[in-house]
N, C-alpha and C positions, 0 to 999 in steps of 0.2 A: 581486392586490396587489403592490406593489413591495417590494424588500428593506427599504427604509427603513420602510415601513408595518408589515412583519412584525416588525422589531426593536422598534418602538414597542409593538406588541401584546404582545410577549414581556415587556417591562417591566411592562405592566399585568397580565399573567398571573402573573408572579412575585409582584407586590405582593398579588394576591388569593389565590393558592394556596399560596405558600411565602413569606410576608412576612418570615420570619427571614433569608431569603437576600438581601433587597434591599440591605442594607449591604455585602454581599460583592462586589457588582458594581462594579468599579473604574471611575473616570471614563475616557472615551475619550482616545486619543492626540491630541496637537496635530500641527501640520505637522512639527515637529522629530522627534517620536516616529515618525511614519510614515516620514520620510526615513531614520531610523536602521534601521528594519526593511527598507526597500528596499535599503539598502547591504548588509545581512546576507545577502540572497538573491541579490544581483547575481552574474553577469550575467543571471540569470533575473529575472522581474518579478512583483510582486504583482498578482493580479487585482483589478479594481475592487471586487468584492464583498468580498474580504478586507479591503481598505483601509477600506471603509465599515463593516464590522463592528468593526474596531479603533478607528475614530473614535467608535463608539457606546460600547463598553466595552472596557477593556484588561485583560481577565481577570476571573475570579471565584474566590472562595475556597469556594464552595458548589457541589456537584455537581448543577447544574440543566440541563446540556446532555445529556439522555438518560442521566443518571447519571454524567456526567463534568464536570470543571471546565474552563472556558475558560482556556487558558494565556495569560499575559501576553506582550507582545512581548519583554520581557527574558528570559523563560523560553524562548521560541522561539529567540532569539539564542544563549543560553547552551547549549541542548541541541543546536543544529544540528551543531556539529563532531562530537559523539559519534554522532549519527544517521548522518552521512555517512561517517565514517571508521572507526567501530567496528561499528555495525549495518549499514553499507554500503547504506543506502537510496538510491534515486534522488534526485539533487538537486532534481528537480521536485516532490517531495513537500513539503508544508508541514503538519506535524502541529500542530493547534490545540486538541486536548483532551488531558487527562492519562491516565496509566494504560497498562498493557500492551495493553489493548483500546482503541484510540484512533481518532479521526476525523482524516482529512487531506484537504486540497484539493490541486489541481495548480497549480503556478506556471506563468506564461506562459513558454514556451520559444521563443527565436528560431527562426524557420522553421516553427513549428507554430502551429496555431490555438489560440484560448482554449478550455480544457476546464472547464466550470462544475461538473462532477459532484463529489459528495462521497463519499469512500470510508471504509471501516472496515478496520482490520488488527489483528493481534496480534503483539507483539514475539516471541512464542515459537512462531509458526506462519507457514507460507508462504502461507496462503490469504488472499485479499483480497476484500472484498464492496463492490460499488457500491451505496451505500445511498440516495442522493438525487440527483435530477436537477440540483439547484443548491443554493446556500446559502439562497436564498429559500424553496425547497420544504422544506428541512430545518427552518428556523425556523417555517414555516407548520405543519408536522406537530407540532412541539412546542406551538405555540399551540392547534392544534385539540384536542390532548389536554387541555391545561390549562383550556380554556374550554368544554369539552363539558358543558353543563348537564344532560345525561341521566345523568351520573355524579355520585356524591357528591363532596364536597370532598376527603375523605380519599382516595378512589380516584384523583381527578385528581392529587393530590399524589404518590401512589405511582407513577403513570404518568410524571409529569414527572421524578421522581428515579430512575426505572428506566432500562432500556435499550431502544433501538429496533433493536438489531442484528438480531434475528430476527423482529421483530414487525411487525406490526400494520397494522390497517386505516387508521390515521391516516397512517402513512408511505406506504403503497401508494396511497392516494387521491391523494396529492400527486405521487408518483413511481411510476406503475403499472408501469413496465418495469424497476424496480430489483430488487435481490436479494430473494428470498423462499425460504423453506425449506418442503418438501424439494426442490423443483424450480426452482432458480434459472434465470432466462432466460440465454441465451447472452451471454457476456462480462460477466456481473455477478458471477461467482464464479471467480476465476482465481488462479493461483500466480505467484510472482515468479521468473522472468518467463516467462509462458506465451503461447500463441497468444491474441490478443485484448488483449495488453498495450497500453495507449495509447502511440502513437508518441512523444508528448512525453516520457514517462518514459524511453524508450530513448534519444532524442536527448540528454537531459540527462546520460546516461552516456557519450555519444560513440559510440553505435552505432545500429543500425536493425533493423527486422524482417528485412530481407534478410540481414543479417549472421548471423542465428540459424538460417538454413535450411541443410540438409545439402549437402555438396559431393561426397560419395562417400568410402567407406572405402578405405584404401590397403593394409591388411593385417588379418589376423585376430589375435586375442589370442595364439593359439599361435605365429603367425609373429613377433609382437612379442617373445615370450619367447626365441625362437630367435635373433632379431637381436642380443640382448645379447652373444651369444658372438662376434659379428663387430664389436662395438662400435657397432652401429647400433640404438639403442633408442628410436626415436621414430616416430610414425606416427598414422594416423587409423583408429579402430576403430568398428564399429557393433554394438550389441547391446541387450539388454533390461535395464532397471534393476530392481534388487531391493534389499532391506534399506536403504531410504532413512530417514535419521534424523539428528538433531543440531540445533544452533542454526542460525538462519536464515543467519547470516554464514559458516557452515562446515558445510554439509550433507554428510554422508557417504553414499555409495551404492556399489553393486556393479554392474558391467556384465558380463553373460553373453552371449557370442556363439555359444555351442554348441561352441567349441573350447577355451574356458577362461574364467576370470573375473579381473577386476582390481578393486581397491578404490580409490576416488577421493574427493577432497574438493572440493566445489563452492564456490569463493569468488566471491560475486556481483559483487565489484568487477572480477574478471577475466573470468568466464564470462558474466555477465549473465543466464544462463538457469538457473533452479533445477530440479533433477531431480525427477521425479514417479515414484512406484513403478509398476512394470510397464508402462513405455512404452519404445518404441524411441528410442534416441538415437545421435548420432554424436559422438565425442570425439577431440580432438587431444591426444595424451599423450606423455610421455617416461617411460621406465622405467630405474630404477637397477639396478646389479648385484645388489643385495639383493632385487630383485623388487618394490620399492615403485614406485608410479606417481605422476606429477605431472600434473594436468589443466591444459591450456593453453586449451582452448575447448570449448564444449558446444553442440550444435545439435540441432534436432528439426524434423521435417516435420509439418505439419497432416494430411497424408495417411497417416501411420503410425498404425495402429490398435493398441489395447492387446490 
């Protein structure tokens, strides 16, 4: 089926399974509304599928999208500044459902091909799950749940109002290579930003996968501490990460290279690469006289094993 057909099926499914939610589905955007949303994400571009969805309905006040509300275009525009500059998310992300556990699509980035996949993330976590191959397959899986006559009406309602994050046969039938627990396929369960991160996300941040690869350590942590005495307190160190924790926009971690340890904060806007516990990393740092360190860049090689 086409996306247009799946969206029409969803209207029918909602009317049958959750009739009280029908009135919560707002009318779709007109050309002016779509143009306003386009301007909000420029110079990136809305995918044709996202435009089609928002011409269908401009948000919902009922949690019918796998237990989430469809955000209105006005909510997307209002929240985007916060998401980019406080949460430091890649500009290529377009969150279209509510809540800390949210769904997002990838905007079209100049120089990168269109990415139709649908992802799920959590505001309080660094892990990201590729949940659907496309918006069409996402809507199809919702419809398959809601219209499965082998299930009772109450059970279908519970499924539709529940979550597909870790579930189910309905989602996996539509997107068989997507995230599944406990053995997610490669590149369907990644951290921000790990190996396998879509190139368009990195390009929207002004970087690339090559920028995140190691270039070689210039000193040990012990040598860095000695350099402070000479007034030379910057360099590149390589070591293993421990004690990783904190909010996504400011993840604290320790690097241990065998000669000493330093404590750092990873700001995604600057480093682009989030630290993962017990992995080898390369860090460009500066050290102050009081022993505190400032992280300038973080890199990791796919060949470095835990």
